[in-house]
ChimeraX commands (.cxc) that place a marker at each C-alpha (Angstrom):
marker #1 position -16.77,-45.06,-90.64 radius 0.5
marker #1 position -18.83,-46.61,-87.89 radius 0.5
marker #1 position -19.96,-44.20,-85.13 radius 0.5
marker #1 position -18.15,-46.11,-82.37 radius 0.5
marker #1 position -14.91,-46.27,-84.34 radius 0.5
marker #1 position -15.17,-42.57,-85.20 radius 0.5
marker #1 position -15.70,-41.69,-81.54 radius 0.5
marker #1 position -12.73,-43.82,-80.48 radius 0.5
marker #1 position -10.51,-42.23,-83.14 radius 0.5
marker #1 position -11.61,-38.75,-82.07 radius 0.5
marker #1 position -10.80,-39.57,-78.44 radius 0.5
marker #1 position -7.32,-40.82,-79.36 radius 0.5
marker #1 position -6.59,-37.77,-81.52 radius 0.5
marker #1 position -7.86,-35.41,-78.85 radius 0.5
marker #1 position -5.71,-37.04,-76.18 radius 0.5
marker #1 position -2.60,-36.53,-78.34 radius 0.5
marker #1 position -3.16,-32.81,-78.74 radius 0.5
marker #1 position -1.38,-30.45,-76.43 radius 0.5
marker #1 position -4.22,-28.30,-75.15 radius 0.5
marker #1 position -3.24,-25.85,-72.44 radius 0.5
marker #1 position -5.19,-26.49,-69.25 radius 0.5
marker #1 position -7.65,-23.96,-67.97 radius 0.5
marker #1 position -6.68,-21.82,-65.04 radius 0.5
marker #1 position -5.92,-23.98,-62.03 radius 0.5
marker #1 position -7.22,-23.52,-58.53 radius 0.5
marker #1 position -5.38,-21.78,-55.72 radius 0.5
marker #1 position -1.64,-22.33,-55.44 radius 0.5
marker #1 position 0.41,-22.02,-52.25 radius 0.5
marker #1 position 3.46,-20.19,-53.59 radius 0.5
marker #1 position 5.60,-20.98,-50.55 radius 0.5
marker #1 position 4.91,-24.73,-50.68 radius 0.5
marker #1 position 5.38,-24.77,-54.46 radius 0.5
marker #1 position 8.69,-22.95,-54.23 radius 0.5
marker #1 position 10.06,-24.98,-51.31 radius 0.5
marker #1 position 8.70,-28.35,-52.38 radius 0.5
marker #1 position 8.92,-28.07,-56.16 radius 0.5
marker #1 position 10.83,-25.19,-57.72 radius 0.5
marker #1 position 13.81,-25.16,-55.35 radius 0.5
marker #1 position 14.51,-28.94,-55.48 radius 0.5
marker #1 position 14.18,-28.93,-59.29 radius 0.5
marker #1 position 16.49,-25.92,-59.68 radius 0.5
marker #1 position 19.01,-27.46,-57.27 radius 0.5
marker #1 position 19.00,-30.72,-59.23 radius 0.5
marker #1 position 19.56,-28.78,-62.46 radius 0.5
marker #1 position 22.46,-26.86,-60.94 radius 0.5
marker #1 position 23.94,-30.08,-59.51 radius 0.5
marker #1 position 24.10,-31.60,-63.01 radius 0.5
marker #1 position 25.50,-28.37,-64.42 radius 0.5
marker #1 position 28.16,-28.10,-61.72 radius 0.5
marker #1 position 29.21,-31.73,-62.22 radius 0.5
marker #1 position 29.63,-31.14,-65.97 radius 0.5
marker #1 position 31.31,-27.77,-65.59 radius 0.5
marker #1 position 34.89,-26.82,-66.08 radius 0.5
marker #1 position 36.40,-23.68,-64.65 radius 0.5
marker #1 position 37.65,-22.14,-67.87 radius 0.5
marker #1 position 35.42,-23.31,-70.71 radius 0.5
marker #1 position 31.99,-23.89,-69.22 radius 0.5
marker #1 position 30.41,-27.27,-69.82 radius 0.5
marker #1 position 32.31,-30.35,-70.88 radius 0.5
marker #1 position 29.81,-32.54,-72.78 radius 0.5
marker #1 position 32.07,-35.54,-72.16 radius 0.5
marker #1 position 31.11,-35.30,-68.47 radius 0.5
marker #1 position 27.42,-35.77,-69.37 radius 0.5
marker #1 position 26.44,-39.43,-69.41 radius 0.5
marker #1 position 22.96,-40.86,-69.98 radius 0.5
marker #1 position 22.11,-40.65,-66.28 radius 0.5
marker #1 position 23.11,-36.98,-66.12 radius 0.5
marker #1 position 20.98,-36.13,-69.18 radius 0.5
marker #1 position 18.05,-38.04,-67.68 radius 0.5
marker #1 position 18.43,-36.23,-64.34 radius 0.5
marker #1 position 18.60,-32.87,-66.12 radius 0.5
marker #1 position 15.52,-33.64,-68.21 radius 0.5
marker #1 position 13.55,-34.86,-65.19 radius 0.5
marker #1 position 14.45,-31.84,-63.09 radius 0.5
marker #1 position 13.57,-29.48,-65.94 radius 0.5
marker #1 position 10.18,-31.18,-66.28 radius 0.5
marker #1 position 9.56,-30.70,-62.57 radius 0.5
marker #1 position 10.57,-27.06,-62.81 radius 0.5
marker #1 position 8.26,-26.56,-65.76 radius 0.5
marker #1 position 5.36,-28.27,-63.95 radius 0.5
marker #1 position 5.63,-26.21,-60.77 radius 0.5
marker #1 position 6.27,-22.95,-62.63 radius 0.5
marker #1 position 3.29,-23.56,-64.90 radius 0.5
marker #1 position 1.03,-24.27,-61.89 radius 0.5
marker #1 position 1.89,-20.83,-60.51 radius 0.5
marker #1 position 1.49,-19.19,-63.92 radius 0.5
marker #1 position -1.99,-20.66,-64.34 radius 0.5
marker #1 position -3.24,-20.27,-60.76 radius 0.5
marker #1 position -6.46,-18.36,-60.33 radius 0.5
marker #1 position -5.40,-17.53,-56.77 radius 0.5
marker #1 position -1.88,-17.18,-55.40 radius 0.5
marker #1 position -1.39,-17.33,-51.65 radius 0.5
marker #1 position 1.74,-17.45,-49.53 radius 0.5
marker #1 position 0.93,-20.29,-47.14 radius 0.5
marker #1 position 3.31,-21.30,-44.35 radius 0.5
marker #1 position 6.12,-18.78,-44.74 radius 0.5
marker #1 position 8.16,-18.12,-41.59 radius 0.5
marker #1 position 8.27,-14.43,-40.75 radius 0.5
marker #1 position 11.67,-14.77,-39.06 radius 0.5
marker #1 position 13.86,-15.26,-42.15 radius 0.5
marker #1 position 16.38,-12.40,-42.25 radius 0.5
marker #1 position 16.25,-10.42,-45.47 radius 0.5
marker #1 position 12.91,-11.87,-46.55 radius 0.5
marker #1 position 9.62,-10.09,-46.31 radius 0.5
marker #1 position 7.00,-11.30,-43.89 radius 0.5
marker #1 position 4.18,-13.52,-45.06 radius 0.5
marker #1 position 1.79,-10.55,-45.07 radius 0.5
marker #1 position 4.25,-8.38,-47.02 radius 0.5
marker #1 position 4.84,-11.10,-49.62 radius 0.5
marker #1 position 1.10,-11.62,-50.00 radius 0.5
marker #1 position 0.61,-7.86,-50.43 radius 0.5
marker #1 position 3.33,-7.73,-53.12 radius 0.5
marker #1 position 1.77,-10.63,-55.01 radius 0.5
marker #1 position -1.73,-9.17,-54.64 radius 0.5
marker #1 position -0.48,-5.83,-55.97 radius 0.5
marker #1 position 0.70,-7.48,-59.20 radius 0.5
marker #1 position -0.48,-11.09,-59.56 radius 0.5
marker #1 position -0.20,-10.95,-63.35 radius 0.5
marker #1 position 3.44,-9.91,-63.03 radius 0.5
marker #1 position 4.05,-12.89,-60.74 radius 0.5
marker #1 position 2.28,-15.19,-63.21 radius 0.5
marker #1 position 4.34,-13.77,-66.11 radius 0.5
marker #1 position 7.59,-14.51,-64.28 radius 0.5
marker #1 position 6.39,-18.05,-63.59 radius 0.5
marker #1 position 5.32,-18.45,-67.23 radius 0.5
marker #1 position 8.76,-17.32,-68.43 radius 0.5
marker #1 position 10.43,-19.82,-66.11 radius 0.5
marker #1 position 8.10,-22.58,-67.34 radius 0.5
marker #1 position 8.94,-21.73,-70.95 radius 0.5
marker #1 position 12.68,-21.90,-70.35 radius 0.5
marker #1 position 12.25,-25.12,-68.37 radius 0.5
marker #1 position 10.34,-26.65,-71.31 radius 0.5
marker #1 position 13.15,-25.54,-73.63 radius 0.5
marker #1 position 15.64,-27.18,-71.25 radius 0.5
marker #1 position 13.65,-30.44,-71.44 radius 0.5
marker #1 position 13.99,-30.27,-75.22 radius 0.5
marker #1 position 17.70,-29.43,-75.06 radius 0.5
marker #1 position 18.38,-32.26,-72.61 radius 0.5
marker #1 position 16.40,-34.68,-74.77 radius 0.5
marker #1 position 18.58,-33.68,-77.75 radius 0.5
marker #1 position 21.69,-33.85,-75.51 radius 0.5
marker #1 position 22.51,-30.31,-76.65 radius 0.5
marker #1 position 25.15,-29.19,-74.16 radius 0.5
marker #1 position 25.48,-25.61,-75.44 radius 0.5
marker #1 position 21.73,-24.92,-75.39 radius 0.5
marker #1 position 21.34,-26.63,-72.01 radius 0.5
marker #1 position 24.17,-24.59,-70.52 radius 0.5
marker #1 position 22.69,-21.34,-71.86 radius 0.5
marker #1 position 19.26,-22.13,-70.40 radius 0.5
marker #1 position 20.76,-23.13,-67.05 radius 0.5
marker #1 position 22.78,-19.91,-66.98 radius 0.5
marker #1 position 19.49,-17.99,-67.30 radius 0.5
marker #1 position 17.81,-19.88,-64.46 radius 0.5
marker #1 position 19.40,-17.74,-61.78 radius 0.5
marker #1 position 18.08,-14.59,-63.46 radius 0.5
marker #1 position 14.54,-15.99,-63.29 radius 0.5
marker #1 position 14.94,-16.73,-59.59 radius 0.5
marker #1 position 16.50,-13.36,-58.81 radius 0.5
marker #1 position 13.87,-11.42,-60.73 radius 0.5
marker #1 position 11.02,-13.03,-58.80 radius 0.5
marker #1 position 12.76,-12.88,-55.44 radius 0.5
marker #1 position 13.64,-9.21,-55.81 radius 0.5
marker #1 position 10.02,-8.29,-56.66 radius 0.5
marker #1 position 8.08,-10.61,-54.39 radius 0.5
marker #1 position 10.19,-12.14,-51.61 radius 0.5
marker #1 position 12.92,-9.77,-50.47 radius 0.5
marker #1 position 12.10,-7.50,-47.56 radius 0.5
marker #1 position 10.68,-4.24,-48.93 radius 0.5
marker #1 position 12.74,-1.09,-48.46 radius 0.5
marker #1 position 11.51,1.13,-45.65 radius 0.5
marker link #1:1,2 radius 0.2
marker link #1:2,3 radius 0.2
marker link #1:3,4 radius 0.2
marker link #1:4,5 radius 0.2
marker link #1:5,6 radius 0.2
marker link #1:6,7 radius 0.2
marker link #1:7,8 radius 0.2
marker link #1:8,9 radius 0.2
marker link #1:9,10 radius 0.2
marker link #1:10,11 radius 0.2
marker link #1:11,12 radius 0.2
marker link #1:12,13 radius 0.2
marker link #1:13,14 radius 0.2
marker link #1:14,15 radius 0.2
marker link #1:15,16 radius 0.2
marker link #1:16,17 radius 0.2
marker link #1:17,18 radius 0.2
marker link #1:18,19 radius 0.2
marker link #1:19,20 radius 0.2
marker link #1:20,21 radius 0.2
marker link #1:21,22 radius 0.2
marker link #1:22,23 radius 0.2
marker link #1:23,24 radius 0.2
marker link #1:24,25 radius 0.2
marker link #1:25,26 radius 0.2
marker link #1:26,27 radius 0.2
marker link #1:27,28 radius 0.2
marker link #1:28,29 radius 0.2
marker link #1:29,30 radius 0.2
marker link #1:30,31 radius 0.2
marker link #1:31,32 radius 0.2
marker link #1:32,33 radius 0.2
marker link #1:33,34 radius 0.2
marker link #1:34,35 radius 0.2
marker link #1:35,36 radius 0.2
marker link #1:36,37 radius 0.2
marker link #1:37,38 radius 0.2
marker link #1:38,39 radius 0.2
marker link #1:39,40 radius 0.2
marker link #1:40,41 radius 0.2
marker link #1:41,42 radius 0.2
marker link #1:42,43 radius 0.2
marker link #1:43,44 radius 0.2
marker link #1:44,45 radius 0.2
marker link #1:45,46 radius 0.2
marker link #1:46,47 radius 0.2
marker link #1:47,48 radius 0.2
marker link #1:48,49 radius 0.2
marker link #1:49,50 radius 0.2
marker link #1:50,51 radius 0.2
marker link #1:51,52 radius 0.2
marker link #1:52,53 radius 0.2
marker link #1:53,54 radius 0.2
marker link #1:54,55 radius 0.2
marker link #1:55,56 radius 0.2
marker link #1:56,57 radius 0.2
marker link #1:57,58 radius 0.2
marker link #1:58,59 radius 0.2
marker link #1:59,60 radius 0.2
marker link #1:60,61 radius 0.2
marker link #1:61,62 radius 0.2
marker link #1:62,63 radius 0.2
marker link #1:63,64 radius 0.2
marker link #1:64,65 radius 0.2
marker link #1:65,66 radius 0.2
marker link #1:66,67 radius 0.2
marker link #1:67,68 radius 0.2
marker link #1:68,69 radius 0.2
marker link #1:69,70 radius 0.2
marker link #1:70,71 radius 0.2
marker link #1:71,72 radius 0.2
marker link #1:72,73 radius 0.2
marker link #1:73,74 radius 0.2
marker link #1:74,75 radius 0.2
marker link #1:75,76 radius 0.2
marker link #1:76,77 radius 0.2
marker link #1:77,78 radius 0.2
marker link #1:78,79 radius 0.2
marker link #1:79,80 radius 0.2
marker link #1:80,81 radius 0.2
marker link #1:81,82 radius 0.2
marker link #1:82,83 radius 0.2
marker link #1:83,84 radius 0.2
marker link #1:84,85 radius 0.2
marker link #1:85,86 radius 0.2
marker link #1:86,87 radius 0.2
marker link #1:87,88 radius 0.2
marker link #1:88,89 radius 0.2
marker link #1:89,90 radius 0.2
marker link #1:90,91 radius 0.2
marker link #1:91,92 radius 0.2
marker link #1:92,93 radius 0.2
marker link #1:93,94 radius 0.2
marker link #1:94,95 radius 0.2
marker link #1:95,96 radius 0.2
marker link #1:96,97 radius 0.2
marker link #1:97,98 radius 0.2
marker link #1:98,99 radius 0.2
marker link #1:99,100 radius 0.2
marker link #1:100,101 radius 0.2
marker link #1:101,102 radius 0.2
marker link #1:102,103 radius 0.2
marker link #1:103,104 radius 0.2
marker link #1:104,105 radius 0.2
marker link #1:105,106 radius 0.2
marker link #1:106,107 radius 0.2
marker link #1:107,108 radius 0.2
marker link #1:108,109 radius 0.2
marker link #1:109,110 radius 0.2
marker link #1:110,111 radius 0.2
marker link #1:111,112 radius 0.2
marker link #1:112,113 radius 0.2
marker link #1:113,114 radius 0.2
marker link #1:114,115 radius 0.2
marker link #1:115,116 radius 0.2
marker link #1:116,117 radius 0.2
marker link #1:117,118 radius 0.2
marker link #1:118,119 radius 0.2
marker link #1:119,120 radius 0.2
marker link #1:120,121 radius 0.2
marker link #1:121,122 radius 0.2
marker link #1:122,123 radius 0.2
marker link #1:123,124 radius 0.2
marker link #1:124,125 radius 0.2
marker link #1:125,126 radius 0.2
marker link #1:126,127 radius 0.2
marker link #1:127,128 radius 0.2
marker link #1:128,129 radius 0.2
marker link #1:129,130 radius 0.2
marker link #1:130,131 radius 0.2
marker link #1:131,132 radius 0.2
marker link #1:132,133 radius 0.2
marker link #1:133,134 radius 0.2
marker link #1:134,135 radius 0.2
marker link #1:135,136 radius 0.2
marker link #1:136,137 radius 0.2
marker link #1:137,138 radius 0.2
marker link #1:138,139 radius 0.2
marker link #1:139,140 radius 0.2
marker link #1:140,141 radius 0.2
marker link #1:141,142 radius 0.2
marker link #1:142,143 radius 0.2
marker link #1:143,144 radius 0.2
marker link #1:144,145 radius 0.2
marker link #1:145,146 radius 0.2
marker link #1:146,147 radius 0.2
marker link #1:147,148 radius 0.2
marker link #1:148,149 radius 0.2
marker link #1:149,150 radius 0.2
marker link #1:150,151 radius 0.2
marker link #1:151,152 radius 0.2
marker link #1:152,153 radius 0.2
marker link #1:153,154 radius 0.2
marker link #1:154,155 radius 0.2
marker link #1:155,156 radius 0.2
marker link #1:156,157 radius 0.2
marker link #1:157,158 radius 0.2
marker link #1:158,159 radius 0.2
marker link #1:159,160 radius 0.2
marker link #1:160,161 radius 0.2
marker link #1:161,162 radius 0.2
marker link #1:162,163 radius 0.2
marker link #1:163,164 radius 0.2
marker link #1:164,165 radius 0.2
marker link #1:165,166 radius 0.2
marker link #1:166,167 radius 0.2
marker link #1:167,168 radius 0.2
marker link #1:168,169 radius 0.2
marker link #1:169,170 radius 0.2
view
């Protein structure tokens, strides 16, 4: 094989591989949550609520192509933002208002993250993994799997909020 052709083939094959990125730079957790995670989770729940029935959970007949596409797109966004936090070399709180009742102050949140940044990253990694699984389920139009993953989304949020965002007990 000619050297140029071999190099081009190697570049194409390398670009097709899924290589996890190296640790990213600093991530503003507040901006990522407010601007990325929350809108993605809300979009996921909107689709779920529209397809839900009171007694039996999801009705797949209520899921059209647009709903599946919205679910898949929102899950991708959730995965992206969660993965950024999971891979951040530095996590900082950013522009968090200290006047939100029930929430810790910016300094308290930063102290809780600094006390266990790997725990924070693990929670974000778990959320990213479930979001990736939701992308796959939505791509396959698998209503049961999608519903199960969406049901677990609230647990991810609650687990992180209770450890890192809720006002610490006195």
